[in-house]
N, CA, C and O atoms as a CHARMM CRD file, in Angstrom:
* protein
*
  308
    1    1 MET  N      0.85300  -1.18700   0.00000 PROA 1      0.00000
    2    1 MET  CA     0.00000   0.00000   0.00000 PROA 1      0.00000
    3    1 MET  C      0.89400   1.24400   0.00000 PROA 1      0.00000
    4    1 MET  O      1.93300   1.26200   0.66100 PROA 1      0.00000
    5    2 ASN  N      0.50900   2.24200  -0.71100 PROA 2      0.00000
    6    2 ASN  CA     1.27600   3.47500  -0.83900 PROA 2      0.00000
    7    2 ASN  C      0.64400   4.54700   0.02800 PROA 2      0.00000
    8    2 ASN  O     -0.33900   5.17400  -0.36800 PROA 2      0.00000
    9    3 THR  N      1.20300   4.75900   1.20800 PROA 3      0.00000
   10    3 THR  CA     0.65000   5.74900   2.12600 PROA 3      0.00000
   11    3 THR  C      1.75400   6.64700   2.67600 PROA 3      0.00000
   12    3 THR  O      2.93000   6.28700   2.70300 PROA 3      0.00000
   13    4 THR  N      1.32500   7.83500   3.11600 PROA 4      0.00000
   14    4 THR  CA     2.20900   8.73200   3.83500 PROA 4      0.00000
   15    4 THR  C      1.37400   9.47000   4.87800 PROA 4      0.00000
   16    4 THR  O      0.20900   9.78900   4.64000 PROA 4      0.00000
   17    5 ASP  N      1.97500   9.73800   6.02500 PROA 5      0.00000
   18    5 ASP  CA     1.31900  10.51600   7.06900 PROA 5      0.00000
   19    5 ASP  C      1.70400  11.97700   6.90200 PROA 5      0.00000
   20    5 ASP  O      2.84800  12.30400   6.58600 PROA 5      0.00000
   21    6 TYR  N      0.71200  12.85900   7.12500 PROA 6      0.00000
   22    6 TYR  CA     0.97100  14.28700   6.97600 PROA 6      0.00000
   23    6 TYR  C      0.03200  15.06800   7.87900 PROA 6      0.00000
   24    6 TYR  O     -1.18300  15.05300   7.67900 PROA 6      0.00000
   25    7 LYS  N      0.59300  15.75200   8.87600 PROA 7      0.00000
   26    7 LYS  CA    -0.14100  16.64800   9.77100 PROA 7      0.00000
   27    7 LYS  C     -1.39400  16.00000  10.36900 PROA 7      0.00000
   28    7 LYS  O     -2.46000  16.61500  10.40600 PROA 7      0.00000
   29    8 GLY  N     -1.25800  14.77000  10.83300 PROA 8      0.00000
   30    8 GLY  CA    -2.36700  14.09100  11.49700 PROA 8      0.00000
   31    8 GLY  C     -3.32100  13.37200  10.55900 PROA 8      0.00000
   32    8 GLY  O     -4.31700  12.80300  11.00800 PROA 8      0.00000
   33    9 TYR  N     -3.03600  13.38700   9.27800 PROA 9      0.00000
   34    9 TYR  CA    -3.84200  12.68800   8.27500 PROA 9      0.00000
   35    9 TYR  C     -2.97400  11.62700   7.60200 PROA 9      0.00000
   36    9 TYR  O     -1.74500  11.68700   7.64800 PROA 9      0.00000
   37   10 GLU  N     -3.62800  10.67300   6.98800 PROA 10     0.00000
   38   10 GLU  CA    -2.92400   9.67400   6.18700 PROA 10     0.00000
   39   10 GLU  C     -3.40200   9.81100   4.74500 PROA 10     0.00000
   40   10 GLU  O     -4.60500   9.83000   4.48500 PROA 10     0.00000
   41   11 ILE  N     -2.47500   9.90500   3.82600 PROA 11     0.00000
   42   11 ILE  CA    -2.80200   9.97900   2.40000 PROA 11     0.00000
   43   11 ILE  C     -2.48700   8.61300   1.80300 PROA 11     0.00000
   44   11 ILE  O     -1.36300   8.12100   1.90500 PROA 11     0.00000
   45   12 GLU  N     -3.48300   8.01300   1.18600 PROA 12     0.00000
   46   12 GLU  CA    -3.32600   6.70500   0.55700 PROA 12     0.00000
   47   12 GLU  C     -3.44400   6.87000  -0.96300 PROA 12     0.00000
   48   12 GLU  O     -4.50500   7.22700  -1.47500 PROA 12     0.00000
   49   13 ALA  N     -2.36000   6.61000  -1.66400 PROA 13     0.00000
   50   13 ALA  CA    -2.35100   6.72600  -3.12500 PROA 13     0.00000
   51   13 ALA  C     -2.93200   5.45900  -3.74500 PROA 13     0.00000
   52   13 ALA  O     -2.50100   4.34800  -3.43600 PROA 13     0.00000
   53   14 ASN  N     -3.91900   5.64300  -4.62800 PROA 14     0.00000
   54   14 ASN  CA    -4.57300   4.53600  -5.33000 PROA 14     0.00000
   55   14 ASN  C     -4.67400   4.84700  -6.81800 PROA 14     0.00000
   56   14 ASN  O     -5.78200   4.88900  -7.35300 PROA 14     0.00000
   57   15 PRO  N     -3.55100   5.06700  -7.50400 PROA 15     0.00000
   58   15 PRO  CA    -3.64000   5.42900  -8.91800 PROA 15     0.00000
   59   15 PRO  C     -4.28500   4.30500  -9.73400 PROA 15     0.00000
   60   15 PRO  O     -4.10700   3.12100  -9.44500 PROA 15     0.00000
   61   16 ASP  N     -5.02600   4.70400 -10.74300 PROA 16     0.00000
   62   16 ASP  CA    -5.73600   3.75400 -11.60100 PROA 16     0.00000
   63   16 ASP  C     -5.03600   3.62500 -12.94500 PROA 16     0.00000
   64   16 ASP  O     -4.77100   4.62600 -13.61100 PROA 16     0.00000
   65   17 LYS  N     -4.73600   2.38700 -13.34600 PROA 17     0.00000
   66   17 LYS  CA    -4.15900   2.12800 -14.66800 PROA 17     0.00000
   67   17 LYS  C     -5.23800   2.35500 -15.70900 PROA 17     0.00000
   68   17 LYS  O     -6.32900   1.79400 -15.60900 PROA 17     0.00000
   69   18 LEU  N     -4.94400   3.16800 -16.69900 PROA 18     0.00000
   70   18 LEU  CA    -5.91100   3.45800 -17.75300 PROA 18     0.00000
   71   18 LEU  C     -6.00600   2.27600 -18.71700 PROA 18     0.00000
   72   18 LEU  O     -4.99100   1.68300 -19.08400 PROA 18     0.00000
   73   19 ARG  N     -7.20000   1.94900 -19.11300 PROA 19     0.00000
   74   19 ARG  CA    -7.40700   0.81200 -20.01400 PROA 19     0.00000
   75   19 ARG  C     -7.34200   1.22600 -21.48100 PROA 19     0.00000
   76   19 ARG  O     -6.83400   0.47800 -22.31600 PROA 19     0.00000
   77   20 ASP  N     -7.85000   2.40100 -21.79300 PROA 20     0.00000
   78   20 ASP  CA    -7.96200   2.83500 -23.18200 PROA 20     0.00000
   79   20 ASP  C     -6.67100   3.41900 -23.75200 PROA 20     0.00000
   80   20 ASP  O     -6.48200   3.46300 -24.96800 PROA 20     0.00000
   81   21 LYS  N     -5.79300   3.86400 -22.86700 PROA 21     0.00000
   82   21 LYS  CA    -4.54300   4.46300 -23.31700 PROA 21     0.00000
   83   21 LYS  C     -3.48600   4.26200 -22.24700 PROA 21     0.00000
   84   21 LYS  O     -3.78600   3.80200 -21.14500 PROA 21     0.00000
   85   22 GLU  N     -2.26900   4.60300 -22.56900 PROA 22     0.00000
   86   22 GLU  CA    -1.18400   4.44000 -21.60800 PROA 22     0.00000
   87   22 GLU  C     -1.26500   5.51600 -20.54300 PROA 22     0.00000
   88   22 GLU  O     -1.62300   6.66100 -20.82000 PROA 22     0.00000
   89   23 GLY  N     -0.92900   5.13100 -19.32400 PROA 23     0.00000
   90   23 GLY  CA    -0.87200   6.09800 -18.25100 PROA 23     0.00000
   91   23 GLY  C     -1.63200   5.65500 -17.01500 PROA 23     0.00000
   92   23 GLY  O     -2.25800   4.59700 -16.97400 PROA 23     0.00000
   93   24 TRP  N     -1.54800   6.50600 -16.01700 PROA 24     0.00000
   94   24 TRP  CA    -2.16200   6.25800 -14.72100 PROA 24     0.00000
   95   24 TRP  C     -2.93800   7.49500 -14.28900 PROA 24     0.00000
   96   24 TRP  O     -2.42900   8.61300 -14.37000 PROA 24     0.00000
   97   25 ALA  N     -4.16600   7.29500 -13.83200 PROA 25     0.00000
   98   25 ALA  CA    -4.99700   8.39100 -13.33400 PROA 25     0.00000
   99   25 ALA  C     -4.72600   8.59300 -11.85100 PROA 25     0.00000
  100   25 ALA  O     -4.62300   7.62900 -11.09200 PROA 25     0.00000
  101   26 VAL  N     -4.61400   9.83500 -11.45000 PROA 26     0.00000
  102   26 VAL  CA    -4.39000  10.18000 -10.04600 PROA 26     0.00000
  103   26 VAL  C     -5.68300   9.92400  -9.26900 PROA 26     0.00000
  104   26 VAL  O     -6.74800  10.42500  -9.63000 PROA 26     0.00000
  105   27 ASN  N     -5.57300   9.14500  -8.20700 PROA 27     0.00000
  106   27 ASN  CA    -6.70800   8.81900  -7.35100 PROA 27     0.00000
  107   27 ASN  C     -6.14700   8.55900  -5.95400 PROA 27     0.00000
  108   27 ASN  O     -5.23000   7.75500  -5.79400 PROA 27     0.00000
  109   28 PHE  N     -6.69300   9.23500  -4.94500 PROA 28     0.00000
  110   28 PHE  CA    -6.16700   9.02100  -3.59700 PROA 28     0.00000
  111   28 PHE  C     -7.26600   9.22200  -2.56300 PROA 28     0.00000
  112   28 PHE  O     -8.32600   9.77800  -2.85100 PROA 28     0.00000
  113   29 THR  N     -6.98100   8.75200  -1.34900 PROA 29     0.00000
  114   29 THR  CA    -7.89900   8.87600  -0.22700 PROA 29     0.00000
  115   29 THR  C     -7.16300   9.55900   0.91200 PROA 29     0.00000
  116   29 THR  O     -6.00300   9.25200   1.18600 PROA 29     0.00000
  117   30 ILE  N     -7.84200  10.48700   1.57400 PROA 30     0.00000
  118   30 ILE  CA    -7.30000  11.08800   2.79000 PROA 30     0.00000
  119   30 ILE  C     -8.06700  10.49600   3.96500 PROA 30     0.00000
  120   30 ILE  O     -9.29700  10.52000   3.99800 PROA 30     0.00000
  121   31 TRP  N     -7.32800   9.96900   4.91900 PROA 31     0.00000
  122   31 TRP  CA    -7.87700   9.34600   6.12500 PROA 31     0.00000
  123   31 TRP  C     -7.59300  10.22700   7.34000 PROA 31     0.00000
  124   31 TRP  O     -6.56300  10.89600   7.41600 PROA 31     0.00000
  125   32 LYS  N     -8.52600  10.21100   8.28200 PROA 32     0.00000
  126   32 LYS  CA    -8.30700  10.79500   9.60600 PROA 32     0.00000
  127   32 LYS  C     -8.63700   9.69900  10.60400 PROA 32     0.00000
  128   32 LYS  O     -9.78100   9.25400  10.68400 PROA 32     0.00000
  129   33 HSD  N     -7.65300   9.26700  11.35800 PROA 33     0.00000
  130   33 HSD  CA    -7.84700   8.20500  12.33600 PROA 33     0.00000
  131   33 HSD  C     -8.12500   8.82700  13.70100 PROA 33     0.00000
  132   33 HSD  O     -7.37100   9.66900  14.18700 PROA 33     0.00000
  133   34 HSD  N     -9.21400   8.39400  14.29700 PROA 34     0.00000
  134   34 HSD  CA    -9.59700   8.83400  15.63500 PROA 34     0.00000
  135   34 HSD  C     -9.33700   7.68300  16.59700 PROA 34     0.00000
  136   34 HSD  O     -9.01700   6.58000  16.15500 PROA 34     0.00000
  137   35 SER  N     -9.46300   7.90800  17.87700 PROA 35     0.00000
  138   35 SER  CA    -9.14100   6.86600  18.85300 PROA 35     0.00000
  139   35 SER  C     -9.97100   5.59800  18.66700 PROA 35     0.00000
  140   35 SER  O     -9.46200   4.49900  18.88600 PROA 35     0.00000
  141   36 SER  N    -11.22800   5.72500  18.26900 PROA 36     0.00000
  142   36 SER  CA   -12.07200   4.53200  18.14400 PROA 36     0.00000
  143   36 SER  C    -12.63500   4.32600  16.73900 PROA 36     0.00000
  144   36 SER  O    -13.40500   3.39200  16.51500 PROA 36     0.00000
  145   37 SER  N    -12.26200   5.17900  15.79600 PROA 37     0.00000
  146   37 SER  CA   -12.79800   5.03900  14.43500 PROA 37     0.00000
  147   37 SER  C    -11.88600   5.76400  13.43900 PROA 37     0.00000
  148   37 SER  O    -10.92700   6.43900  13.81300 PROA 37     0.00000
  149   38 SER  N    -12.21900   5.59800  12.18400 PROA 38     0.00000
  150   38 SER  CA   -11.50600   6.29100  11.11100 PROA 38     0.00000
  151   38 SER  C    -12.52500   6.83000  10.11800 PROA 38     0.00000
  152   38 SER  O    -13.59200   6.24700   9.92900 PROA 38     0.00000
  153   39 ALA  N    -12.18900   7.94300   9.48900 PROA 39     0.00000
  154   39 ALA  CA   -13.04000   8.52200   8.45000 PROA 39     0.00000
  155   39 ALA  C    -12.15500   8.78900   7.24900 PROA 39     0.00000
  156   39 ALA  O    -10.95500   9.02400   7.39100 PROA 39     0.00000
  157   40 ASN  N    -12.75300   8.75400   6.05900 PROA 40     0.00000
  158   40 ASN  CA   -11.95900   8.99200   4.86600 PROA 40     0.00000
  159   40 ASN  C    -12.78700   9.67500   3.79600 PROA 40     0.00000
  160   40 ASN  O    -14.01800   9.67600   3.82900 PROA 40     0.00000
  161   41 LYS  N    -12.07100  10.25500   2.84600 PROA 41     0.00000
  162   41 LYS  CA   -12.69000  10.86900   1.67500 PROA 41     0.00000
  163   41 LYS  C    -11.81900  10.58100   0.47100 PROA 41     0.00000
  164   41 LYS  O    -10.60400  10.77500   0.51200 PROA 41     0.00000
  165   42 ASN  N    -12.44500  10.11600  -0.60600 PROA 42     0.00000
  166   42 ASN  CA   -11.72600   9.80400  -1.82700 PROA 42     0.00000
  167   42 ASN  C    -11.64100  11.03500  -2.72700 PROA 42     0.00000
  168   42 ASN  O    -12.56900  11.84200  -2.79000 PROA 42     0.00000
  169   43 PHE  N    -10.51400  11.16200  -3.41900 PROA 43     0.00000
  170   43 PHE  CA   -10.27400  12.28000  -4.32300 PROA 43     0.00000
  171   43 PHE  C     -9.81600  11.76600  -5.68400 PROA 43     0.00000
  172   43 PHE  O     -8.61400  11.67000  -5.93100 PROA 43     0.00000
  173   44 PRO  N    -10.75100  11.43700  -6.56700 PROA 44     0.00000
  174   44 PRO  CA   -10.35300  11.08900  -7.93700 PROA 44     0.00000
  175   44 PRO  C    -10.03600  12.37200  -8.70300 PROA 44     0.00000
  176   44 PRO  O    -10.72500  13.37900  -8.53900 PROA 44     0.00000
  177   45 ARG  N     -9.02500  12.34100  -9.51500 PROA 45     0.00000
  178   45 ARG  CA    -8.61700  13.51700 -10.27700 PROA 45     0.00000
  179   45 ARG  C     -8.54200  13.17800 -11.76000 PROA 45     0.00000
  180   45 ARG  O     -8.35100  12.02200 -12.13800 PROA 45     0.00000
  181   46 ALA  N     -8.69100  14.17400 -12.56700 PROA 46     0.00000
  182   46 ALA  CA    -8.62000  13.98900 -14.01500 PROA 46     0.00000
  183   46 ALA  C     -7.17400  13.98500 -14.51300 PROA 46     0.00000
  184   46 ALA  O     -6.92600  13.78700 -15.70300 PROA 46     0.00000
  185   47 GLU  N     -6.23600  14.20100 -13.61700 PROA 47     0.00000
  186   47 GLU  CA    -4.83800  14.26500 -14.03000 PROA 47     0.00000
  187   47 GLU  C     -4.31300  12.87800 -14.39800 PROA 47     0.00000
  188   47 GLU  O     -4.63000  11.88600 -13.74200 PROA 47     0.00000
  189   48 ILE  N     -3.51500  12.82700 -15.44300 PROA 48     0.00000
  190   48 ILE  CA    -2.93900  11.58200 -15.93400 PROA 48     0.00000
  191   48 ILE  C     -1.41400  11.68400 -15.86500 PROA 48     0.00000
  192   48 ILE  O     -0.83300  12.70200 -16.23900 PROA 48     0.00000
  193   49 CYS  N     -0.78500  10.62800 -15.38800 PROA 49     0.00000
  194   49 CYS  CA     0.67300  10.55200 -15.33400 PROA 49     0.00000
  195   49 CYS  C      1.14200   9.39200 -16.20400 PROA 49     0.00000
  196   49 CYS  O      0.39200   8.44500 -16.43800 PROA 49     0.00000
  197   50 LYS  N      2.36800   9.46500 -16.67900 PROA 50     0.00000
  198   50 LYS  CA     2.89200   8.41900 -17.56300 PROA 50     0.00000
  199   50 LYS  C      3.17100   7.11600 -16.82500 PROA 50     0.00000
  200   50 LYS  O      2.96800   6.03300 -17.37400 PROA 50     0.00000
  201   51 THR  N      3.64200   7.21700 -15.56600 PROA 51     0.00000
  202   51 THR  CA     3.99800   6.01000 -14.82400 PROA 51     0.00000
  203   51 THR  C      3.23600   5.95900 -13.49800 PROA 51     0.00000
  204   51 THR  O      2.72500   6.96700 -13.01100 PROA 51     0.00000
  205   52 GLU  N      3.18000   4.75900 -12.93800 PROA 52     0.00000
  206   52 GLU  CA     2.54000   4.59600 -11.63300 PROA 52     0.00000
  207   52 GLU  C      3.29800   5.38400 -10.57000 PROA 52     0.00000
  208   52 GLU  O      2.68300   6.00100  -9.70000 PROA 52     0.00000
  209   53 LYS  N      4.61500   5.36800 -10.63400 PROA 53     0.00000
  210   53 LYS  CA     5.43200   6.09400  -9.65800 PROA 53     0.00000
  211   53 LYS  C      5.13000   7.59600  -9.69400 PROA 53     0.00000
  212   53 LYS  O      5.00400   8.23000  -8.64600 PROA 53     0.00000
  213   54 GLU  N      5.01600   8.15700 -10.88700 PROA 54     0.00000
  214   54 GLU  CA     4.66900   9.58300 -11.01900 PROA 54     0.00000
  215   54 GLU  C      3.28500   9.85400 -10.45300 PROA 54     0.00000
  216   54 GLU  O      3.07200  10.87600  -9.80000 PROA 54     0.00000
  217   55 ALA  N      2.34100   8.95000 -10.69800 PROA 55     0.00000
  218   55 ALA  CA     0.97600   9.13200 -10.19900 PROA 55     0.00000
  219   55 ALA  C      0.94200   9.08800  -8.67100 PROA 55     0.00000
  220   55 ALA  O      0.22800   9.87200  -8.04600 PROA 55     0.00000
  221   56 ILE  N      1.70000   8.18700  -8.07500 PROA 56     0.00000
  222   56 ILE  CA     1.75400   8.10400  -6.60500 PROA 56     0.00000
  223   56 ILE  C      2.32000   9.40300  -6.03700 PROA 56     0.00000
  224   56 ILE  O      1.78500   9.95000  -5.07300 PROA 56     0.00000
  225   57 SER  N      3.39300   9.88800  -6.63400 PROA 57     0.00000
  226   57 SER  CA     3.99700  11.15000  -6.18900 PROA 57     0.00000
  227   57 SER  C      2.99700  12.29800  -6.29500 PROA 57     0.00000
  228   57 SER  O      2.91200  13.13100  -5.39300 PROA 57     0.00000
  229   58 LYS  N      2.24200  12.34700  -7.39000 PROA 58     0.00000
  230   58 LYS  CA     1.24900  13.40000  -7.59300 PROA 58     0.00000
  231   58 LYS  C      0.11900  13.27600  -6.57700 PROA 58     0.00000
  232   58 LYS  O     -0.39500  14.29100  -6.10600 PROA 58     0.00000
  233   59 CYS  N     -0.27700  12.05300  -6.23000 PROA 59     0.00000
  234   59 CYS  CA    -1.30200  11.83800  -5.20300 PROA 59     0.00000
  235   59 CYS  C     -0.87400  12.48800  -3.88400 PROA 59     0.00000
  236   59 CYS  O     -1.65300  13.20100  -3.25300 PROA 59     0.00000
  237   60 PHE  N      0.36500  12.23400  -3.48000 PROA 60     0.00000
  238   60 PHE  CA     0.86900  12.79400  -2.23300 PROA 60     0.00000
  239   60 PHE  C      0.97300  14.31600  -2.31700 PROA 60     0.00000
  240   60 PHE  O      0.63800  15.01600  -1.36100 PROA 60     0.00000
  241   61 GLU  N      1.42800  14.82000  -3.43600 PROA 61     0.00000
  242   61 GLU  CA     1.56000  16.27200  -3.62500 PROA 61     0.00000
  243   61 GLU  C      0.19900  16.96500  -3.50200 PROA 61     0.00000
  244   61 GLU  O      0.06700  17.94800  -2.77400 PROA 61     0.00000
  245   62 ILE  N     -0.79400  16.46300  -4.20000 PROA 62     0.00000
  246   62 ILE  CA    -2.13100  17.07900  -4.16000 PROA 62     0.00000
  247   62 ILE  C     -2.77200  16.88200  -2.79700 PROA 62     0.00000
  248   62 ILE  O     -3.40700  17.79600  -2.26900 PROA 62     0.00000
  249   63 GLY  N     -2.60900  15.68900  -2.21900 PROA 63     0.00000
  250   63 GLY  CA    -3.16700  15.42400  -0.88900 PROA 63     0.00000
  251   63 GLY  C     -2.62800  16.38300   0.15600 PROA 63     0.00000
  252   63 GLY  O     -3.38900  16.91300   0.96600 PROA 63     0.00000
  253   64 LYS  N     -1.33300  16.60900   0.14400 PROA 64     0.00000
  254   64 LYS  CA    -0.72200  17.55900   1.08600 PROA 64     0.00000
  255   64 LYS  C     -1.24000  18.96300   0.83800 PROA 64     0.00000
  256   64 LYS  O     -1.48700  19.70600   1.78900 PROA 64     0.00000
  257   65 TRP  N     -1.40600  19.34000  -0.42000 PROA 65     0.00000
  258   65 TRP  CA    -1.93100  20.66800  -0.73200 PROA 65     0.00000
  259   65 TRP  C     -3.34500  20.82300  -0.17700 PROA 65     0.00000
  260   65 TRP  O     -3.67500  21.86400   0.39200 PROA 65     0.00000
  261   66 ILE  N     -4.17700  19.80700  -0.33500 PROA 66     0.00000
  262   66 ILE  CA    -5.54900  19.87200   0.19000 PROA 66     0.00000
  263   66 ILE  C     -5.52900  20.02600   1.70400 PROA 66     0.00000
  264   66 ILE  O     -6.27000  20.84300   2.25000 PROA 66     0.00000
  265   67 ILE  N     -4.69300  19.25200   2.39000 PROA 67     0.00000
  266   67 ILE  CA    -4.60200  19.35200   3.85300 PROA 67     0.00000
  267   67 ILE  C     -4.16000  20.74800   4.26900 PROA 67     0.00000
  268   67 ILE  O     -4.67800  21.29000   5.24600 PROA 67     0.00000
  269   68 GLU  N     -3.22200  21.33400   3.55400 PROA 68     0.00000
  270   68 GLU  CA    -2.69800  22.66500   3.87700 PROA 68     0.00000
  271   68 GLU  C     -3.65400  23.80200   3.51600 PROA 68     0.00000
  272   68 GLU  O     -3.74000  24.78700   4.25000 PROA 68     0.00000
  273   69 ASN  N     -4.37400  23.68100   2.39500 PROA 69     0.00000
  274   69 ASN  CA    -5.04100  24.83900   1.81500 PROA 69     0.00000
  275   69 ASN  C     -6.54700  24.74000   1.61700 PROA 69     0.00000
  276   69 ASN  O     -7.19400  25.75100   1.34600 PROA 69     0.00000
  277   70 ASP  N     -7.10900  23.56700   1.74500 PROA 70     0.00000
  278   70 ASP  CA    -8.52100  23.40900   1.39900 PROA 70     0.00000
  279   70 ASP  C     -9.25500  22.66000   2.50900 PROA 70     0.00000
  280   70 ASP  O     -9.77300  21.56200   2.30200 PROA 70     0.00000
  281   71 PHE  N     -9.28800  23.27300   3.68800 PROA 71     0.00000
  282   71 PHE  CA    -9.85300  22.61800   4.86500 PROA 71     0.00000
  283   71 PHE  C    -11.29300  22.17100   4.64800 PROA 71     0.00000
  284   71 PHE  O    -11.71200  21.15800   5.20700 PROA 71     0.00000
  285   72 GLU  N    -12.05900  22.91000   3.84400 PROA 72     0.00000
  286   72 GLU  CA   -13.46200  22.52700   3.59700 PROA 72     0.00000
  287   72 GLU  C    -13.55600  21.11900   3.00500 PROA 72     0.00000
  288   72 GLU  O    -14.52200  20.40600   3.27700 PROA 72     0.00000
  289   73 GLN  N    -12.58200  20.71000   2.21000 PROA 73     0.00000
  290   73 GLN  CA   -12.59200  19.38000   1.59600 PROA 73     0.00000
  291   73 GLN  C    -12.48600  18.26600   2.63500 PROA 73     0.00000
  292   73 GLN  O    -12.99000  17.16500   2.41400 PROA 73     0.00000
  293   74 ILE  N    -11.83300  18.54200   3.77000 PROA 74     0.00000
  294   74 ILE  CA   -11.59300  17.49200   4.76200 PROA 74     0.00000
  295   74 ILE  C    -12.21100  17.80700   6.12600 PROA 74     0.00000
  296   74 ILE  O    -11.95900  17.09300   7.09600 PROA 74     0.00000
  297   75 ALA  N    -13.00400  18.85100   6.20600 PROA 75     0.00000
  298   75 ALA  CA   -13.56200  19.28700   7.48500 PROA 75     0.00000
  299   75 ALA  C    -14.39100  18.21800   8.17200 PROA 75     0.00000
  300   75 ALA  O    -14.38200  18.13500   9.40000 PROA 75     0.00000
  301   76 GLU  N    -15.11500  17.39000   7.40900 PROA 76     0.00000
  302   76 GLU  CA   -15.97600  16.39100   8.00900 PROA 76     0.00000
  303   76 GLU  C    -15.24200  15.15000   8.50500 PROA 76     0.00000
  304   76 GLU  O    -15.83900  14.29000   9.15100 PROA 76     0.00000
  305   77 LEU  N    -13.95600  15.05700   8.20500 PROA 77     0.00000
  306   77 LEU  CA   -13.19200  13.88600   8.64700 PROA 77     0.00000
  307   77 LEU  C    -12.93100  13.97400  10.10900 PROA 77     0.00000
  308   77 LEU  O    -12.30000  13.08400  10.67800 PROA 77     0.00000
């Protein structure tokens, strides 16, 4: 599993291999773990990367940006 912890959240990269053409679609989940439960929100993106490694890196980059700058996206977690 491709995960990274960032400022109390966990970002899980789940890039999707494209079937119709070469490349990987950026897709990730942000998790917030509480003492007795966990909550998550999925973030599919229209961005396409050439390799799985690039897509995973982009997942983490965008996930960190959302945690830093777009609190409304993760407020319910």
